[in-house]
NUDO-88692 format. One record per atom (N, C-alpha, C): residue in three letters; x, y, z. Coordinates in steps of 0.02 Angstrom, whole numbers, plus 50000, padded with zeros to 5 digits. Layout:
ALAXYZ...
***
This chain:
MET508325107350317MET508625105150265MET509075099550244ALA509035097050183ALA509425090850180ALA510145091250162GLU510685087150184GLU511225089550164GLU511615081350157ASN512205082750133ASN512545075850118ASN512635073350153ILE512885065250156ILE512715063650204ILE513315060650266GLU513845062450221GLU514425064650271GLU514315070750332ALA514055076550294ALA514055079950328ALA513335081450387TRP512825075750365TRP512395073150423TRP512445070050462TRP513155062750442TRP513205059650490TRP513885062950563ALA514235066450541ALA514605071050585ALA514235077550621ARG513805078350591ARG513075084150656ARG512685078450680ARG512645073450673ARG512285069050724ARG512815066950772GLN513495062850773GLN514195063350792GLN514205066950859ARG514065073050834ARG514235079650858ARG513645080750936SER512975080250892SER512375079750957SER512265074851015LYS512495069750966LYS512415063151017LYS513345061051063GLU513675064851040GLU514505065051070GLU514645056151060ARG514525053451025ARG514545045550999ARG514835044050938ASP515325040350921ASP515625039950863ASP515105036750804VAL514575033050849VAL514135028650802VAL513475033650834PRO513105038350801PRO512525040950834PRO511995034450814TYR511885031150779TYR511355027450752TYR511655019750750GLU511555012950813GLU511585007250791GLU511385004550736ILE511754999150688ILE511424993850639ILE511004992750682GLY510404990350608GLY509774988350660GLY509444992650696ALA509425000750712ALA508895003950741ALA508455003350716TYR508355006250648TYR507645006450608TYR507685001050542ARG507694994550573ARG507514990350526ARG506904988450514THR506624988450572THR505874986550578THR505384992750514GLU505664997150543GLU505345006150474GLU505655003950407TRP506325000950400TRP506205000250345TRP506094993050299GLU505844989550347GLU505664980350300GLU505014982850278ARG504664987850282ARG504054988350240ARG504224990350181TYR504994992450156TYR505114995950099TYR505554991850058PRO505394985350033PRO505854980050007PRO506334982949952VAL505894985349908VAL506424986549842VAL506844992049871LEU506814998049899LEU507195001949947LEU507844997849966VAL507704994250007VAL508254990150035VAL508494987649997ARG508314985549937ARG508714980449878ARG509354988449853GLN508824994149842GLN509194998449798GLN509625003349841TYR509835002049899TYR510255004349941TYR510875000649938HIS511365003749930HIS512024997549957HIS512525002949989PRO512725001250042PRO513105004950111PRO513855007250074ASP513965004550027ASP514745006049989ASP514525011449949LEU514035015249929LEU513965023749897LEU513765026949949ASN513585024550029ASN513325027750066ASN513875029650125ARG514605030050110ARG514855029550195ARG514905024250209ASN514645017350184ASN514745011850214ASN514245012750271ILE513845018650292ILE513205015650341ILE512505013850309THR512325009250362THR511775005050330THR511275007650318LEU510755005850288LEU510185010850298LEU509795010650347THR509825003950382THR509545001450459THR509875006050534GLN510415012350502GLN510495017050535GLN510225024450523ILE510015023950469ILE509525028550441ILE508855030850466PRO508445036050500PRO508035037350501PRO507505039050454PRO506855033650442PRO506515036150361PRO506585042650370ALA506275047650423ALA506155054250431ALA506825058750414ALA507385056650422ALA508075060850416ALA508295066150349GLU508195071850354GLU508425075350313GLU509065074250293VAL509105068250230VAL509835067250224VAL510045063150130TYR510365068250091TYR510265065850029TYR510825058750018LEU510385053449994LEU510765046850003LEU510805043949912THR511235040549926THR511425039049843THR511055031249839TRP510535030349785TRP510265023449779TRP510485020549705GLN510445016849704GLN510575011749628GLN509785006349612CYS509505006649559CYS508925004149542CYS508964997749540ASP508934993149480ASP508844985049467ASP509284986749398ALA509034992049370ALA509364994049285ALA510214995849315GLY510314998049348GLY511104999849367GLY510975009549362HIS510505015049386HIS510415019149361HIS510685021049432VAL511005026649450VAL511415029049506VAL510965035349515PHE510755037349580PHE510385045149566PHE510515044649657VAL510215052849677VAL510435055449733VAL509555056549758ALA509125055849812ALA508745056149854ALA508595057549914THR508335058449956THR508055057750022THR507825052750043PRO507675050850118PRO507195045650121PRO506525047050125ASP506315052050123ASP505575051950115ASP505415056950022GLU505785055649996GLU505765056549941GLU505635047949918GLN505995045149910GLN506025036749907GLN505435033249913ARG505335034449994ARG504505033750005ARG503975033249981HIS504075039949956HIS503405043049913HIS503495044849834ARG503995041549822ARG504035041649755ARG503545037149700PRO503135030949734PRO502805027249693PRO502155031349665GLY501815036249707GLY501285039149689GLY500685033849664GLY500585036149615GLY499985033249575GLY500145027449525VAL500775027449526VAL501115023949456VAL501245015749491ARG500625010149451ARG500915006349478ARG501515000449424ARG501965001449443ARG502505000449387ARG503274999349440ARG503614993049412ARG504304993149449ARG504725000449433SER504745002549378SER505035010049346SER504995014449402SER504385015349425SER504195020449492SER504665021349543TRP505205017549578TRP505545017949645TRP506065021649600CYS506215023149535CYS506815026249508CYS506475031449456PRO506825036849475PRO506645043349421PRO507035042049361GLU507465038749347GLU507725039649266GLU507435032549237CYS507315028849278CYS506755021549256CYS505815026049214LEU505655029849280LEU505155032549284LEU505125036849203ALA505735041549196ALA505785045049130ALA505775042349071LEU506245036749064LEU506225030449015LEU505405028648981ALA505235026249048ALA504575020649040ALA503945027949012ALA504045032749028ALA503635038449019ALA503775044448966PRO504015043648907PRO504505048748901PRO503735056248870LYS504275061148881LYS503565066148890LYS503495066948802ARG502845069248799ARG502755070048727ARG502755078448693ILE502905076048653ILE503475082748596ILE502835087848560VAL502775092648568VAL502295096748552VAL502315101048515ASN501985101748442ASN502215107048393ASN501645113048367ARG501765116148411ARG501275122348418ARG500945123748339HIS501285122548288HIS500975122748222HIS500595118048190LEU500625110448213LEU500215107048196LEU499525105648234PRO499045102448221PRO498645100748232PRO498495093448296PRO498275092448334PRO498385087548395PRO498585081948360ASP498085079648301ASP498245073048285ASP498855070048221GLN499145074948211GLN499835076648184GLN500425078348233GLN500235077248283GLN500765079148332GLN501415072948338ALA501865075148331ALA502575070148357ALA502505066748410VAL502665058648433VAL502725054248471VAL503325052348494PRO503695053248539PRO504315049048543PRO504295040248542ASP503895041148578ASP503875030848592ASP503285028548541ALA503725022848515ALA503285020248455ALA502635016748485ARG502565015148543ARG502115012548572ARG501505016248562ARG501765023648574ARG501255029348583ARG500865029148505ALA501325027548442ALA500905027948356ALA500325023348372VAL500425017848401VAL499775013648403VAL499035017448408SER498675014748340SER498015018248348SER497545015848385ARG497115016748430ARG496685015948487ARG495965017148491PRO495765013248502PRO495085016548510PRO494745020848539ALA494315026748514ALA493905033248552ALA493835030248622VAL493965034248674VAL493545032948732VAL493165038048750VAL492395039148767VAL492165043048768VAL492115046348834ALA492205052548852ALA492255054948920ALA491835055648952SER491835052249012SER491105052749053SER491065055949128ALA490695058349148ALA490925063149232ALA490875056549273PRO491275060049331PRO491395052149380PRO490675051649424ARG490805045249407ARG490195041249452ARG490205042349526THR489845044049561THR489635043649625THR489025039649637THR489185036449702THR488595034249750THR488295035349794LEU487585037149761LEU487105041349824LEU486875035149869ALA486605039349922ALA486505036549983ALA485915031249983LYS486105025649942LYS485415020049927LYS485295018250004CYS485985016250043CYS485995012850114CYS486155015750173ALA486085016050249ALA486155017750276ALA487105015850307ALA487415021350326ALA488315022450341ALA488105013450376GLY488615012050385GLY488605003750417GLY488404999550381GLU488095001550332GLU487744993450310GLU488094989750245ALA488164983350241ALA488394978650188ALA488024977950141PHE488324977850067PHE487864977250022PHE488354974149952HIS488034971849905HIS488404969949836HIS488564974149796SER489124977549791SER489224982049732SER489534980549672GLY489184983249618GLY489494980449558GLY490294985749539ARG490284990349579ARG491014993249595ARG491794990149615ALA491454986349641ALA491994981549675ALA492494977149648PRO493024979849653PRO493804975749594PRO493594966449623ARG493974963649561ARG493654956549579ARG494574957349631PRO494574950049649PRO495074946849699PRO495774947949665ALA496254951449706ALA496814953349681ALA497314950049673SER497404942849711SER497584937649695SER497384931449724ALA497814924449721ALA497504918849738ALA497494916049803ALA498044921749826ALA497914920949905ALA497454926349952GLU497094929049901GLU496664932149953GLU495954927549945GLY495924923049872GLY495214919849871GLY495414912349919ASP495994911349934ASP496174904849963ASP495994907550046LEU496214913950067LEU495964915850148LEU495204915650139ARG494864917250102ARG493964919150098ARG493754912450106SER494154905050052SER493654899350045SER494004896850137ARG494564897950151ARG494514894950216ARG494224896750271LEU494104901950267LEU493564905650320LEU492974903050302ALA492744903550245ALA491884901050226ALA491904894250272GLU492554888350247GLU492634881750271GLU492484882450365ARG492434886950389ARG492424889450470ARG491964891550502LEU491784898450440LEU491154901550466LEU490474899050434ASP489944901550446ASP489234898050437ASP489094908950415ILE489504910650384ILE489314916450344ILE489244916450283ASP488784919950242ASP488934921150164ASP489384924750155LEU489994923450148LEU490394928350111LEU490544932050059ARG489814929350028ARG489694930649933ARG489454935649932ALA488784935849995ALA488294940950002ALA488574947249995ALA488974950050021ALA489164956850026ALA489984958949986ASN490154963149960ASN490884965649954ASN491114974449969ALA490314977049986ALA490564985949987ALA490124986350058VAL490484991550099VAL489944995250158VAL490075002050153GLU489505003150151GLU489165011350155GLU489475012850201VAL489995020650180VAL490185026350245VAL489875031050247ARG490155035550298ARG489635041750298ARG489895045750263ARG490725046350250ARG490965050450193ARG491465047650141PRO491335052050108PRO491695050350010PRO492525045150037PHE492445038050000PHE493135037149997PHE493105039949921PHE493625042749905PHE493605046549858PHE492995048349787ALA492725044749759ALA492305046949716ALA491675042549749HIS491715038449797HIS491155035949809HIS490905035749886ARG490325035049906ARG490335033249990ARG490255026650011GLU490555021149968GLU490725013149991GLU491385014850002VAL491515007150020VAL492245006050028VAL492074998050009TRP492754994549989TRP492754989349984TRP493124983949999PRO493274980350078PRO493724977650092PRO493574969950052ASP494274966950072ASP494204958350018ASP493864954750054ILE493724954150130ILE493184952550135ILE492754954950178VAL492104951750166VAL491634956650208VAL491124950150259LEU491454952050323LEU490924949550375LEU490364954450403ALA489664953350355ALA489324957250387ALA488924955050444GLU488954949550457GLU488424947850524GLU488954950650584LEU489794950450577LEU490004953650634LEU490264962150650LYS490054962450577LYS490454971750573LYS491144969550552VAL491344966550528VAL492254965150528VAL492424966550467ALA492684968350442ALA493154967250377ALA493864965050371ILE494124961250349ILE494804959350312ILE495004960350268GLU495574962550256GLU496224965150237GLU496724959850208TYR496904958150156TYR497404955250144TYR498034958350122ASP498524959950132ASP499054964650122ASP499734961750104THR499904962550030THR500584960750051THR500924966949985ILE501554966249969ILE501734971549944ILE501804974249854GLY501634964049817GLY501454965349772GLY502004961549718LYS501944962349646LYS502414961049623LYS503094964949617PHE502914971149622PHE503524977049602PHE503504979249687GLY503434977149741GLY503384981149815GLY503264986049802LEU502534987549747LEU502254994049775LEU501524994549805GLU501144990849803GLU500654991749845GLU500394990249960HIS500374994749966HIS500084994650038HIS500864998350082VAL501175002950013VAL501645006450055VAL501805012950041GLY502065015950067GLY502155025850057GLY501525028650064THR501245031149986THR500635036050011THR499985031050016ARG499885024349969ARG499465019449978ARG499525018150040GLU499835017150093GLU499765014950169GLU499435021250191ALA499275027450171ALA499065029250197ALA498165031650192THR498255027650092THR497495027050097THR497225021550135ASP497575018150180ASP497295011950174ASP497195012050253ARG497505017450293ARG497385021050360ARG496715026350355ARG496635028350301ARG496085033250286ARG495225027950268LYS495305022850219LYS494935017550229LYS494605014350299ASP495205011850347ASP495045011250388ASP494795013550449ARG494745020450436ARG494505027750502ARG493915027450454LEU493615025950398LEU492865027950370LEU492445024050403LEU492785016150387LEU492635008850421LEU492185009350511ARG492635012750547ARG492725011950600ARG492005017250636GLU492195021350579GLU491645028450594GLU490785025450568ALA490965021050555ALA490445016250496ALA490155011250581GLY490415012150604GLY490455004850667GLY490644998950651TRP491074999550612TRP491464993750576TRP492174991150625GLU492424985450630GLU493094984450639GLU493724980250590VAL494144982450583VAL494694980850526VAL495204974950546ILE495294971050520ILE495824966150534ILE496324967250470ARG496944966850464ARG497094969050415ARG497764961750420VAL498134958350370VAL498244950850389VAL499014953850334ARG499364957950354ARG500154959550353ARG500554955950312CYS500874956250244CYS501244951350210CYS501744953850181GLY502454948650194GLY502944955250142GLY503154958550185ARG503404957650259ARG503554961150306ARG503264968650314LEU502434968850284LEU502304974250309LEU502024974850379GLN502194981450435GLN501984981750459GLN501344983550491PRO500984981750551PRO500304982350584PRO500024989350558LEU499284991350546LEU499044999450537LEU498905000250610GLY498344993950618GLY497864993850700GLY498064989350741GLY497604987650799GLY497794987850837GLY497514978050842PHE497124977150791PHE497054969250769PHE497394966650720ASP497754971050686ASP498244967050629ASP498534964950645LEU498614956250591LEU499054952050612LEU499554949750537VAL500224949850582VAL500884950350526VAL500784941750499ALA500944937950451ALA500954931350444ALA501534931550372GLY501634927950353GLY502124923550303GLY501474921750235GLY500854921750256GLY500284916750206GLY499814916750235VAL499424913550192VAL498974910350225VAL499004901550229THR498754900350304THR498814894150336THR498414894550377ALA498374888150406ALA497984884550448ALA497934888050506SER498504888650544SER498664893550606SER498364900150607LEU498504904050534LEU498324910550514LEU497334910450536ILE497134908350508ILE496344906450523ILE496344905550584GLU496584902350627GLU496344901350690GLU496624907550738ARG497124911950696ARG497154919950729ARG496844924850707ILE496514924050669ILE495804927650628ILE495314924850686LEU495014921050694LEU494624918950726LEU494714919850810GLU495244921950816GLU495344923750909GLU495404930250901ARG495394934950840ARG495544940450832ARG494494943850837LEU494344939150798LEU493544942050793LEU493154941850876ARG493664935250882ARG493324933850984ARG493554940250999GLU493874942951004GLU494174949651049GLU493784954051036ILE493374955450944ILE493454962950938ILE492644960750979ARG492364956550940ARG491584953750952ARG491094948950999GLY491674946551044GLY491624941151108GLY491554934451097ASP491824929451132ASP491884923251115ASP491014921651105LEU490604921251131LEU489784921551127LEU489604923451066ILE489854927051029ILE489254928350974ILE489804925550905VAL490514925650928VAL490874921650863VAL490724914950855ASN490794912950921ASN490564905350915ASN490144901750899ALA489484904850913ALA489024904950860ALA488774903250786TYR489314907350748TYR489424904850699TYR489964902650667LEU490244897650693LEU490684890650715LEU490534886550662ARG490634883750623ARG490244877750597ARG490484871750646
***
């Protein structure tokens, strides 16, 4: 059961028989992948205990302050999982989230088209959307086969396109031929996954991960989604190299931590490919 920070700290002092049960920086690596939470946490609001002294799984109520100035209390676990499926900065703060998405006021005595809305933005007329059944992918190819899918999203960033271009200069592989891999089990609604870069000849997928504009991407629950995606690829006979930026930590044994797309990063990726498939095979594709 969660407790306030004074009681939690005192209990840890007794159990560890130390005035400082956790040294400053003890959990720096774990918290670095959540830069938004690092910014929201203030030691002066939490008995001058730094965030790097608190285990991410600790059941303790901490005081946070968002960029808008809202002060609220939440456990580390609540904060790390708060973004959920919402892709905006306000999702890290419960008060900002409530203001960004006010509840609809329902009057049972009025028809649906005459219900009042609390936000003027909701009153704007929008074209009707015809609901359709979720699309699923039929097994049109064997598990592990790479192909071009119309469902695959466009590149998420210019850096991802730069990485693809630089790899294309070094490898004699058509990186535009495939953007999807068939997997054995459904990934959400489809039996296909869409890596950022598909090296079909080597059966290696490359992902370029950043925290995004608002620090929401590839953190919290989305990190679990990345792990699931990687497992499905490996089940299908593929390997994954994730380039982790913005202080994101590696998820797999072949992942690389980088500050951006550089010539040295390309060399590191090529070295990883040699580790995965062997020098002889990878060198055969070098330009």
